[in-house]
SEPASE-456033 format. One record per residue (C-alpha): x, y, z; residue number from 1; residue in three letters. Coordinates in Angstrom, 1 decimal. Layout:
# residues N
[pt [X,Y,Z],NUM,"ALA"]
...
# end
This chain:
# residues 298
[pt [75.6,98.9,-135.3],1,"UNK"]
[pt [76.3,101.7,-132.8],2,"UNK"]
[pt [74.5,101.4,-129.5],3,"UNK"]
[pt [71.8,104.0,-129.1],4,"UNK"]
[pt [72.2,106.4,-126.2],5,"UNK"]
[pt [68.5,106.0,-125.3],6,"UNK"]
[pt [68.9,102.2,-125.1],7,"UNK"]
[pt [72.0,102.5,-122.9],8,"UNK"]
[pt [70.1,104.9,-120.6],9,"UNK"]
[pt [67.2,102.6,-120.3],10,"UNK"]
[pt [69.5,99.7,-119.6],11,"UNK"]
[pt [71.3,101.7,-116.8],12,"UNK"]
[pt [67.9,102.6,-115.3],13,"UNK"]
[pt [67.1,98.9,-115.0],14,"UNK"]
[pt [70.2,98.2,-112.8],15,"UNK"]
[pt [68.6,99.0,-109.3],16,"UNK"]
[pt [65.8,96.5,-109.8],17,"UNK"]
[pt [68.2,93.8,-110.9],18,"UNK"]
[pt [70.5,94.2,-108.0],19,"UNK"]
[pt [67.7,94.4,-105.5],20,"UNK"]
[pt [66.2,91.2,-106.9],21,"UNK"]
[pt [69.4,89.1,-106.6],22,"UNK"]
[pt [70.4,90.6,-103.3],23,"UNK"]
[pt [67.2,89.3,-101.8],24,"UNK"]
[pt [67.2,85.9,-103.5],25,"UNK"]
[pt [70.6,85.3,-101.9],26,"UNK"]
[pt [69.5,86.9,-98.6],27,"UNK"]
[pt [66.6,84.5,-98.0],28,"UNK"]
[pt [67.2,80.8,-97.5],29,"UNK"]
[pt [64.0,79.6,-99.2],30,"UNK"]
[pt [64.4,81.4,-102.6],31,"UNK"]
[pt [68.2,80.6,-102.6],32,"UNK"]
[pt [67.6,76.9,-102.0],33,"UNK"]
[pt [64.9,76.9,-104.6],34,"UNK"]
[pt [67.2,78.6,-107.1],35,"UNK"]
[pt [69.9,76.0,-106.5],36,"UNK"]
[pt [67.4,73.1,-106.8],37,"UNK"]
[pt [66.2,74.6,-110.1],38,"UNK"]
[pt [69.7,75.2,-111.5],39,"UNK"]
[pt [71.9,72.6,-113.0],40,"UNK"]
[pt [75.1,73.8,-111.2],41,"UNK"]
[pt [77.1,70.8,-110.0],42,"UNK"]
[pt [75.6,68.6,-112.7],43,"UNK"]
[pt [75.6,68.1,-116.4],44,"UNK"]
[pt [74.8,70.8,-118.9],45,"UNK"]
[pt [71.1,70.6,-119.7],46,"UNK"]
[pt [69.4,72.9,-122.2],47,"UNK"]
[pt [65.8,72.9,-123.3],48,"UNK"]
[pt [65.2,71.4,-126.8],49,"UNK"]
[pt [69.0,71.1,-127.5],50,"UNK"]
[pt [71.2,68.1,-126.7],51,"UNK"]
[pt [74.2,70.1,-125.4],52,"UNK"]
[pt [75.9,67.0,-124.0],53,"UNK"]
[pt [76.0,65.3,-127.3],54,"UNK"]
[pt [77.3,68.4,-129.0],55,"UNK"]
[pt [80.1,69.0,-126.4],56,"UNK"]
[pt [81.3,65.4,-126.1],57,"UNK"]
[pt [82.6,65.7,-129.7],58,"UNK"]
[pt [85.1,68.3,-128.4],59,"UNK"]
[pt [88.2,67.6,-126.5],60,"UNK"]
[pt [88.2,70.6,-124.0],61,"UNK"]
[pt [85.1,72.6,-124.9],62,"UNK"]
[pt [84.8,76.2,-123.8],63,"UNK"]
[pt [81.3,77.4,-122.9],64,"UNK"]
[pt [80.1,81.0,-122.1],65,"UNK"]
[pt [76.8,81.5,-120.3],66,"UNK"]
[pt [76.2,85.1,-121.2],67,"UNK"]
[pt [73.8,87.4,-119.2],68,"UNK"]
[pt [73.8,84.7,-116.6],69,"UNK"]
[pt [72.8,86.9,-113.7],70,"UNK"]
[pt [73.3,84.9,-110.5],71,"UNK"]
[pt [71.2,81.9,-111.6],72,"UNK"]
[pt [74.0,79.4,-112.3],73,"UNK"]
[pt [71.3,77.7,-114.4],74,"UNK"]
[pt [73.7,76.0,-116.8],75,"UNK"]
[pt [75.4,72.9,-115.5],76,"UNK"]
[pt [79.2,72.8,-115.2],77,"UNK"]
[pt [79.9,69.2,-116.3],78,"UNK"]
[pt [79.9,67.4,-119.6],79,"UNK"]
[pt [80.5,63.8,-120.7],80,"UNK"]
[pt [84.0,62.8,-121.9],81,"UNK"]
[pt [84.7,59.1,-122.6],82,"UNK"]
[pt [81.5,58.3,-120.8],83,"UNK"]
[pt [82.7,60.0,-117.6],84,"UNK"]
[pt [81.4,63.1,-115.8],85,"UNK"]
[pt [84.0,65.8,-116.5],86,"UNK"]
[pt [84.3,69.4,-115.3],87,"UNK"]
[pt [83.5,71.9,-118.0],88,"UNK"]
[pt [85.4,75.0,-118.9],89,"UNK"]
[pt [82.3,77.3,-118.4],90,"UNK"]
[pt [82.3,81.0,-117.7],91,"UNK"]
[pt [79.2,82.7,-116.2],92,"UNK"]
[pt [79.3,86.2,-117.8],93,"UNK"]
[pt [77.3,89.3,-116.8],94,"UNK"]
[pt [77.9,93.1,-117.1],95,"UNK"]
[pt [76.8,93.4,-113.5],96,"UNK"]
[pt [79.5,91.0,-112.3],97,"UNK"]
[pt [81.2,93.4,-109.9],98,"UNK"]
[pt [77.9,94.0,-108.1],99,"UNK"]
[pt [77.0,90.3,-108.2],100,"UNK"]
[pt [80.4,89.1,-106.9],101,"UNK"]
[pt [79.9,91.5,-104.0],102,"UNK"]
[pt [76.6,89.8,-103.2],103,"UNK"]
[pt [78.3,86.4,-103.3],104,"UNK"]
[pt [80.9,87.6,-100.8],105,"UNK"]
[pt [78.3,89.3,-98.6],106,"UNK"]
[pt [76.2,86.1,-98.2],107,"UNK"]
[pt [79.3,83.8,-98.2],108,"UNK"]
[pt [78.1,81.6,-101.0],109,"UNK"]
[pt [80.6,79.1,-102.3],110,"UNK"]
[pt [79.9,79.6,-106.0],111,"UNK"]
[pt [82.2,80.7,-108.9],112,"UNK"]
[pt [82.9,84.3,-109.4],113,"UNK"]
[pt [81.0,85.8,-112.3],114,"UNK"]
[pt [83.1,87.1,-115.2],115,"UNK"]
[pt [82.6,90.8,-116.2],116,"UNK"]
[pt [81.6,91.0,-119.8],117,"UNK"]
[pt [79.1,92.9,-122.0],118,"UNK"]
[pt [77.2,91.0,-124.6],119,"UNK"]
[pt [77.5,93.8,-127.1],120,"UNK"]
[pt [81.3,93.6,-126.8],121,"UNK"]
[pt [81.8,89.9,-126.1],122,"UNK"]
[pt [84.6,89.4,-128.6],123,"UNK"]
[pt [86.7,91.9,-126.7],124,"UNK"]
[pt [86.5,89.8,-123.5],125,"UNK"]
[pt [87.2,86.4,-125.0],126,"UNK"]
[pt [89.5,85.2,-127.7],127,"UNK"]
[pt [87.8,85.3,-131.1],128,"UNK"]
[pt [87.0,81.9,-132.7],129,"UNK"]
[pt [87.9,80.0,-129.5],130,"UNK"]
[pt [84.5,79.2,-128.0],131,"UNK"]
[pt [82.5,76.1,-128.7],132,"UNK"]
[pt [79.1,77.1,-127.2],133,"UNK"]
[pt [77.6,80.4,-126.2],134,"UNK"]
[pt [74.4,80.2,-124.1],135,"UNK"]
[pt [72.1,83.2,-123.7],136,"UNK"]
[pt [68.9,82.5,-121.8],137,"UNK"]
[pt [66.3,85.3,-121.0],138,"UNK"]
[pt [69.1,87.9,-121.4],139,"UNK"]
[pt [69.4,88.8,-125.1],140,"UNK"]
[pt [66.2,90.9,-124.8],141,"UNK"]
[pt [67.6,92.7,-121.8],142,"UNK"]
[pt [70.6,94.0,-123.7],143,"UNK"]
[pt [70.9,97.5,-125.1],144,"UNK"]
[pt [71.5,96.1,-128.6],145,"UNK"]
[pt [70.5,92.4,-129.1],146,"UNK"]
[pt [71.5,92.2,-132.7],147,"UNK"]
[pt [75.1,93.3,-131.9],148,"UNK"]
[pt [75.0,90.8,-129.0],149,"UNK"]
[pt [74.3,88.0,-131.6],150,"UNK"]
[pt [77.1,89.2,-133.9],151,"UNK"]
[pt [79.6,89.4,-131.0],152,"UNK"]
[pt [78.6,86.0,-129.7],153,"UNK"]
[pt [79.1,84.5,-133.1],154,"UNK"]
[pt [82.5,86.2,-133.4],155,"UNK"]
[pt [83.8,84.4,-130.3],156,"UNK"]
[pt [82.7,81.0,-131.7],157,"UNK"]
[pt [84.7,78.5,-133.7],158,"UNK"]
[pt [83.4,77.6,-137.1],159,"UNK"]
[pt [80.7,75.0,-136.4],160,"UNK"]
[pt [80.2,76.4,-132.9],161,"UNK"]
[pt [76.7,77.0,-131.6],162,"UNK"]
[pt [74.9,80.0,-130.1],163,"UNK"]
[pt [71.9,78.8,-128.1],164,"UNK"]
[pt [69.1,81.2,-127.3],165,"UNK"]
[pt [66.1,80.5,-125.0],166,"UNK"]
[pt [63.7,83.3,-124.2],167,"UNK"]
[pt [60.2,84.1,-123.1],168,"UNK"]
[pt [58.2,85.4,-126.1],169,"UNK"]
[pt [57.6,89.1,-126.3],170,"UNK"]
[pt [58.8,89.9,-122.8],171,"UNK"]
[pt [59.1,93.6,-123.3],172,"UNK"]
[pt [55.4,93.7,-124.2],173,"UNK"]
[pt [54.6,91.7,-121.1],174,"UNK"]
[pt [56.7,94.0,-118.9],175,"UNK"]
[pt [55.4,97.2,-120.5],176,"UNK"]
[pt [59.0,98.2,-121.6],177,"UNK"]
[pt [60.2,98.7,-118.0],178,"UNK"]
[pt [63.8,98.5,-116.9],179,"UNK"]
[pt [65.9,96.0,-118.9],180,"UNK"]
[pt [62.9,94.9,-121.0],181,"UNK"]
[pt [63.3,97.0,-124.2],182,"UNK"]
[pt [63.2,94.3,-126.9],183,"UNK"]
[pt [60.9,91.4,-127.8],184,"UNK"]
[pt [62.0,88.0,-129.1],185,"UNK"]
[pt [59.5,85.8,-130.8],186,"UNK"]
[pt [59.1,83.0,-133.4],187,"UNK"]
[pt [57.0,84.0,-136.5],188,"UNK"]
[pt [56.4,81.3,-139.1],189,"UNK"]
[pt [59.6,79.5,-138.0],190,"UNK"]
[pt [61.7,82.7,-138.1],191,"UNK"]
[pt [63.5,84.2,-135.2],192,"UNK"]
[pt [62.3,87.8,-134.9],193,"UNK"]
[pt [63.6,90.6,-132.6],194,"UNK"]
[pt [61.4,93.7,-132.4],195,"UNK"]
[pt [60.1,96.6,-130.3],196,"UNK"]
[pt [57.8,99.6,-131.0],197,"UNK"]
[pt [60.2,101.1,-133.5],198,"UNK"]
[pt [62.4,98.3,-134.9],199,"UNK"]
[pt [61.8,94.8,-136.3],200,"UNK"]
[pt [64.4,92.3,-137.6],201,"UNK"]
[pt [64.3,88.8,-139.2],202,"UNK"]
[pt [67.5,87.4,-137.7],203,"UNK"]
[pt [68.2,84.7,-140.2],204,"UNK"]
[pt [68.2,87.1,-143.1],205,"UNK"]
[pt [70.8,89.3,-141.2],206,"UNK"]
[pt [73.0,86.3,-140.6],207,"UNK"]
[pt [72.8,84.9,-144.1],208,"UNK"]
[pt [76.3,83.9,-145.4],209,"UNK"]
[pt [78.0,83.3,-142.0],210,"UNK"]
[pt [75.4,81.5,-139.8],211,"UNK"]
[pt [72.4,79.3,-140.0],212,"UNK"]
[pt [69.4,79.6,-137.7],213,"UNK"]
[pt [67.0,76.9,-136.4],214,"UNK"]
[pt [64.1,78.3,-134.5],215,"UNK"]
[pt [61.2,76.6,-132.7],216,"UNK"]
[pt [58.7,77.2,-129.9],217,"UNK"]
[pt [59.2,74.7,-127.1],218,"UNK"]
[pt [56.3,73.0,-125.2],219,"UNK"]
[pt [57.0,75.4,-122.4],220,"UNK"]
[pt [56.2,78.3,-124.7],221,"UNK"]
[pt [59.8,79.5,-124.8],222,"UNK"]
[pt [61.4,80.6,-128.1],223,"UNK"]
[pt [64.4,78.4,-128.8],224,"UNK"]
[pt [67.0,79.2,-131.4],225,"UNK"]
[pt [70.2,77.3,-132.2],226,"UNK"]
[pt [72.5,79.4,-134.4],227,"UNK"]
[pt [75.4,77.6,-136.1],228,"UNK"]
[pt [78.4,79.6,-137.2],229,"UNK"]
[pt [79.4,78.7,-140.8],230,"UNK"]
[pt [81.9,81.4,-141.7],231,"UNK"]
[pt [83.6,84.5,-140.3],232,"UNK"]
[pt [81.5,87.4,-139.1],233,"UNK"]
[pt [82.0,90.5,-141.2],234,"UNK"]
[pt [84.3,92.9,-139.4],235,"UNK"]
[pt [81.9,95.8,-139.8],236,"UNK"]
[pt [79.3,94.1,-137.6],237,"UNK"]
[pt [81.6,93.7,-134.5],238,"UNK"]
[pt [84.2,95.6,-132.6],239,"UNK"]
[pt [84.1,98.7,-130.4],240,"UNK"]
[pt [81.8,101.4,-131.6],241,"UNK"]
[pt [83.2,104.1,-129.4],242,"UNK"]
[pt [80.9,103.9,-126.4],243,"UNK"]
[pt [83.8,102.5,-124.2],244,"UNK"]
[pt [81.8,100.0,-122.1],245,"UNK"]
[pt [84.6,97.5,-122.1],246,"UNK"]
[pt [85.9,97.3,-118.6],247,"UNK"]
[pt [84.6,97.0,-115.1],248,"UNK"]
[pt [86.3,100.3,-114.3],249,"UNK"]
[pt [84.6,102.0,-117.2],250,"UNK"]
[pt [81.2,100.8,-116.0],251,"UNK"]
[pt [81.9,102.0,-112.5],252,"UNK"]
[pt [83.1,105.4,-113.8],253,"UNK"]
[pt [80.0,105.6,-116.0],254,"UNK"]
[pt [77.8,105.1,-112.9],255,"UNK"]
[pt [79.8,107.7,-110.9],256,"UNK"]
[pt [79.6,110.2,-113.7],257,"UNK"]
[pt [75.9,110.3,-113.8],258,"UNK"]
[pt [74.3,113.6,-112.7],259,"UNK"]
[pt [73.8,113.8,-109.0],260,"UNK"]
[pt [70.0,113.8,-109.4],261,"UNK"]
[pt [70.2,110.6,-111.5],262,"UNK"]
[pt [72.5,108.9,-109.0],263,"UNK"]
[pt [70.2,109.9,-106.1],264,"UNK"]
[pt [67.2,108.6,-108.0],265,"UNK"]
[pt [68.9,105.2,-108.7],266,"UNK"]
[pt [69.9,104.9,-105.0],267,"UNK"]
[pt [66.3,105.6,-104.0],268,"UNK"]
[pt [65.0,103.1,-106.5],269,"UNK"]
[pt [67.4,100.4,-105.3],270,"UNK"]
[pt [66.3,100.8,-101.7],271,"UNK"]
[pt [62.7,100.9,-102.8],272,"UNK"]
[pt [63.0,97.7,-104.8],273,"UNK"]
[pt [65.2,96.2,-102.0],274,"UNK"]
[pt [62.4,96.7,-99.5],275,"UNK"]
[pt [59.8,95.3,-101.9],276,"UNK"]
[pt [62.0,92.3,-102.7],277,"UNK"]
[pt [62.8,91.7,-99.1],278,"UNK"]
[pt [59.1,91.2,-98.5],279,"UNK"]
[pt [58.3,89.3,-101.7],280,"UNK"]
[pt [61.2,86.8,-101.5],281,"UNK"]
[pt [60.1,85.9,-98.0],282,"UNK"]
[pt [56.7,84.8,-99.2],283,"UNK"]
[pt [55.9,81.3,-100.4],284,"UNK"]
[pt [56.6,80.7,-104.2],285,"UNK"]
[pt [53.0,79.9,-105.2],286,"UNK"]
[pt [51.7,83.1,-103.5],287,"UNK"]
[pt [54.4,85.2,-105.2],288,"UNK"]
[pt [53.4,83.8,-108.6],289,"UNK"]
[pt [49.8,84.7,-107.9],290,"UNK"]
[pt [50.8,88.3,-107.1],291,"UNK"]
[pt [52.9,88.5,-110.2],292,"UNK"]
[pt [50.1,87.3,-112.4],293,"UNK"]
[pt [47.7,89.9,-110.9],294,"UNK"]
[pt [50.2,92.7,-111.5],295,"UNK"]
[pt [50.7,91.7,-115.1],296,"UNK"]
[pt [46.9,91.6,-115.6],297,"UNK"]
[pt [46.5,95.1,-114.1],298,"UNK"]
# end
């Protein structure tokens, strides 16, 4: 399950757009207020097509990871305990955390710091078999190796713990394999399928023996999968594969070690996207959505 150098390279090339996007969501009042209104931060956990509250209230002090969270804070940070609203031990996790936390500080937002962590090495960041619920929404298909991300998420879970996935179907196809969008997630005949132009996987068959997968398409059109851990994950499917993407310092050093031309290109792209997002995020939401639909149809 080694990460392919080409996948890592494409993932790195997607960073400038991601940073420019969030920088301008937080810069402008209208998109930031809209984000906070849409998110469940400050309220109960609420997940599409899965009763997370009922699942968590059966645990004394549940631990939840929202992996690949970006800066959305979409997942609520409270659960029900003895019929009372109780703070949840939730960690918002993203490999771009050092950059995102800088944006939080820059715009003085009173929100939790984001934990640095890579989906493909999740069990190296959190104690194995200690987590009750892992949530990945519109992020698994952005990773450099989504299958390894699933194995690692399951490795952090307790037996009986849940991995919740919620994704737009076939996003890489929609985005023409640009930036972070290198894999598609879809539901085919009730099966969770991950694929791109060169690879295709039936997830349930790969997890047979240590996890059970329930997959459905929600009314929204999103692909929902709830994966329950039933046994230990085979050790050959997890662990460090030698790429060394385990610490914030390593990520920073990797960025610094890029060839001068590549670093210059990424800086240029960041400022290009930053200017575009500066304009776009200042526009009304409905108008932005019309522009986005026209671009996708082009």
